[in-house]
N, C-alpha and C positions, 0 to 999 in steps of 0.2 A: 435764844437768836445764835445765829451761826458767828463760830471765829472771824469771818470776813470784814461782820460788818461792825467789830470793835475797831478794828483793826487801822488806824489812819491812810488815808492812800500818802506813798509813795513817791516822792519826785519821780518822771521819767531819765532816763540814763543821759538822753538828746537836748535837757534843760544842759545841763555843761558845760557844753557850748558857751554859751552869753558870758557865766562869770569870767572872773580877771585869772586870768590862770592859763598856764602852755598851750593847752586847746584852744582856748580863745586868738592866744595869739597867732597861732598853725591856721582856723580863719581867718584872717585878718587876712593874712602874705594869701592866703591860695583864694581870697575875696580880689584882694590886686591883682594875681592875674590873669580872672577869669576879668578883669573889667577890658582887659582887651579886644574879649568878644564883646563883655553884656556889661555894657559902663555906666551902669546903675547899680550895679555888686560892689567895685569901687569904692562910689559915695555909701555905702553900705558898711565895707569893713576903718573906713574913716569915724564913721560915726560910733562905731562899736572901742575903738580903740582911742576916739577924746571922752568914749562911755569909764572904761575899765581905767585910765593911766590916773596914777598914785593910787589906788585900787589893789595891787595885786603886792606892791614890795620886793624887794631881794632882786635876784637877777633879769625876770621878768617886768621889772619895767625897764632897763635898755633898750626890752625888744619895742616894747609900744613907743617911744618915744623913738628908735629906730622906724620904726610902719609909720609916726606920726609925721614925722621929716622927711621918711620916702613920699608918702602923695605930695607932699607940699611940694616943693623942690621939683616933683615931677610934671606937677603943675605948671610950675611957675614955667619949668621947659619947656614944656607944650607950649605956652601961650607965646614965651622968648621965639620960637621955632613957626609957628604961625604968622607972625608977625614977618619975619625972618622968609617964608616963602615967596614976597615979592622979590624978590632978590634971586630968589634960587637956592640959597645954603639952607633954608630952614626943610626943607627937606630930609634933608643928610641930616640936619640937628636934630630930627622929632626920628627918627630913626634910631641917634644915640641914645636920646630919652628914653627911649622904650625898651633899647636893650639895657639902659643902666637901672632901670625899674625893673626888670626882670632878674639882674644880678645881683641886685641888695635886697629882692625878694627871697632866691634863693639859697643869699647867704645867711638870711634872716632865718629859712626853711631847718638849713642845717644845725644852726647853733640852736636852736628851740629844740631840738628833736636829737639834742645833745646836752640838755639843760644847760647849757654855757650862755655866758650874757655876752650883750655885743660889745666890742673895746671900747669903743669911741661911739658912741648913739648919736652925737650932735656931729660926728665928722659929714661934711659933703660929698667925697670919695668913697668907696666901698668897702 
């Protein structure tokens, strides 16, 4: 028997982005940003966020809360904007909502890269 037959297969390094933690949160933020070009990626991001919420612990939990709230408040803002497009102001509001989502994702990416928690993950603001 050769040495390789007795070894158990090691998990691939690429499998780690699905596990709760900083890498997973980073992937979620990036999926939200890519969602402006490919809408389904934001849906993948919210599914990952809901699946891993409550599993990471520590400062990473604040990022899951922040990411989930960013998605759902962004959807709410987009719906309100779509309704208000009838009177014209919805176009400006849609741009404001898009900027708000991008800024929250960038704030989250910067904080996760530094290893910092989000100060107020329940906030509606930035």
